C-alpha positions as CSV (number, residue, x, y, z in Angstrom):
1,P,27.9,-14.6,-17.3
2,A,24.4,-16.2,-16.8
3,I,24.1,-14.6,-13.3
4,E,25.3,-11.3,-14.6
5,Q,22.7,-11.5,-17.5
6,A,20.0,-12.3,-14.9
7,I,20.9,-9.3,-12.9
8,D,20.8,-7.1,-16.0
9,T,17.4,-8.6,-17.0
10,Y,16.0,-8.0,-13.5
11,C,17.3,-4.5,-13.2
12,D,16.0,-3.5,-16.7
13,G,12.4,-4.2,-15.6
14,E,9.9,-2.1,-13.7
15,L,11.1,-1.9,-10.1
16,G,10.1,-0.3,-6.9
17,P,12.4,2.1,-5.0
18,K,14.2,-0.6,-2.9
19,E,14.7,-2.8,-6.0
20,R,16.2,0.2,-7.9
21,K,18.5,0.9,-4.9
22,M,19.7,-2.7,-4.9
23,C,20.3,-2.6,-8.7
24,Y,22.2,0.7,-8.2
25,Y,24.5,-1.1,-5.8
26,F,24.8,-4.2,-8.0
27,D,25.5,-2.6,-11.3
28,P,29.2,-1.7,-10.8
29,I,30.0,-5.0,-9.0
30,K,28.0,-7.5,-11.0
31,R,31.0,-9.8,-11.5
32,S,31.9,-9.7,-7.8
33,V,28.3,-10.7,-7.0
34,A,28.0,-13.4,-9.7
35,Q,31.3,-15.2,-9.2
36,P,30.7,-16.4,-5.6
37,F,27.1,-17.3,-6.3
38,S,28.2,-19.4,-9.3
39,L,30.5,-21.3,-7.0
40,G,27.5,-22.1,-4.8
41,L,28.4,-19.9,-1.8
42,P,25.5,-19.1,0.6
43,F,24.2,-15.6,0.4
44,R,25.5,-14.7,3.9
45,K,29.1,-15.5,2.8
46,V,28.6,-13.5,-0.4
47,C,27.4,-10.5,1.7
48,E,30.4,-10.8,4.0
49,R,32.7,-10.6,1.0
50,L,30.8,-7.7,-0.6
51,K,30.7,-5.7,2.6
52,K,34.4,-5.1,2.3
53,D,33.8,-3.0,-0.9
54,N,30.4,-1.6,0.0
55,P,29.1,-1.9,3.5
56,E,25.5,-0.9,2.4
57,I,25.1,-3.7,-0.1
58,C,23.4,-6.2,2.2
59,E,21.5,-3.7,4.3
60,V,18.6,-3.1,2.0
61,K,15.6,-4.7,3.8
62,F,12.2,-5.5,2.5
63,A,9.0,-5.3,4.5
64,P,7.4,-8.6,5.2
65,K,4.7,-9.7,2.7
66,V,1.2,-9.5,4.1
67,N,-2.3,-10.1,2.9
68,K,-5.7,-10.1,4.4
69,N,-5.1,-13.6,6.0
70,T,-1.8,-12.6,7.7
71,D,-1.7,-13.4,11.4
72,Y,0.1,-10.3,12.6
73,S,0.6,-11.8,16.1
74,K,3.1,-14.2,14.5
75,L,5.3,-11.3,13.2
76,R,8.1,-9.8,15.3
77,V,7.7,-6.3,16.8
78,K,10.4,-5.1,14.4
79,Q,8.4,-6.3,11.4
80,L,5.2,-4.7,12.8
81,K,7.1,-1.4,13.2
82,E,8.3,-1.7,9.6
83,L,4.7,-2.3,8.3
84,L,3.5,0.8,10.2
85,A,6.5,2.9,8.9
86,N,5.7,1.8,5.3
87,R,2.1,2.9,5.8
88,G,3.3,6.2,7.3
89,V,1.6,5.5,10.6
90,E,2.9,6.2,14.1
91,C,2.0,4.0,17.0
92,R,2.1,6.5,19.9
93,G,1.8,4.8,23.2
94,C,2.5,1.4,21.9
95,V,4.5,-0.6,24.4
96,E,3.4,-4.2,24.2
97,K,3.4,-6.4,21.1
98,S,-0.4,-6.5,21.3
99,D,-0.5,-2.7,20.9
100,F,1.5,-2.9,17.7
101,V,-0.6,-5.8,16.4
102,K,-3.8,-3.8,17.1
103,R,-2.5,-0.7,15.3
104,V,-1.3,-2.8,12.3
105,Q,-4.8,-4.4,12.1
106,E,-6.5,-1.0,12.3
107,T,-4.4,0.3,9.4
108,S,-4.5,-2.8,7.2
109,H,-6.8,-1.1,4.7
110,M,-3.8,1.2,3.8
111,D,-2.1,-1.6,2.0
112,D,-4.7,-1.5,-0.7
113,L,-4.1,2.2,-1.5
């Protein structure tokens, strides 16, 4: 019950769209989520079990956390693309990783908006 209460407490707070989506998926299956975690199963195993009931449950992805000191060259291209997509920016003509890094750096001011 402690894990279920923690889920309730978390989902009752102010949440962004991805967090609300996760809570939407969790609410009807709280007990199915809490039970394996209370046994100490790793999250990947819990996801494998939950995917049988709802294949989308473990597909919600969050963009990497960045700040002004982030070294974008250490991120994967996939993460750079996610950052650009979250900013609503396209990277036309970007082929190499350095192109994506340059575009992310050019649009870094958009995180503050």
